[in-house]
Steps between C-alpha positions, in 0.01 A plus 500: 500500500477847355841581640641180352356594161634855525854389585502223241379730223750769600781243494389397149461869399131435428586262216192403303413212276219463253242225518250534221415867472569586863829603665567361847761596757736205542551562872127510561453172318775336705342632821156385386620145433690480830211635707245276329718191555551592865130558564390183319763297689319589821221261396741213563658624826341405830414805706492737202199602294460618143331842494366650177467845657866493599591402145289785357675753724839353406415538130382858559825593674706337226315694233499840675863493612613348172346796321669733748835341414424550130420866567823547697710335229339709225584813697870407513544495124 
């Protein structure tokens, strides 16, 4: 999921949006929503299991690689 976040944020040139007082990377938010929906959907699929630890690691990868994409895009300007 980190790789997905990295590529998505690079494609969006690390575009940010503001929610309250905090800036978020748009690509990371898209990845976060998609990954959360996919993991939660496993509750309803026979033979699959919802795993909080998996979700935590997905979120960690999204955050770390999203920030890496932001760093790369800042270096290009």
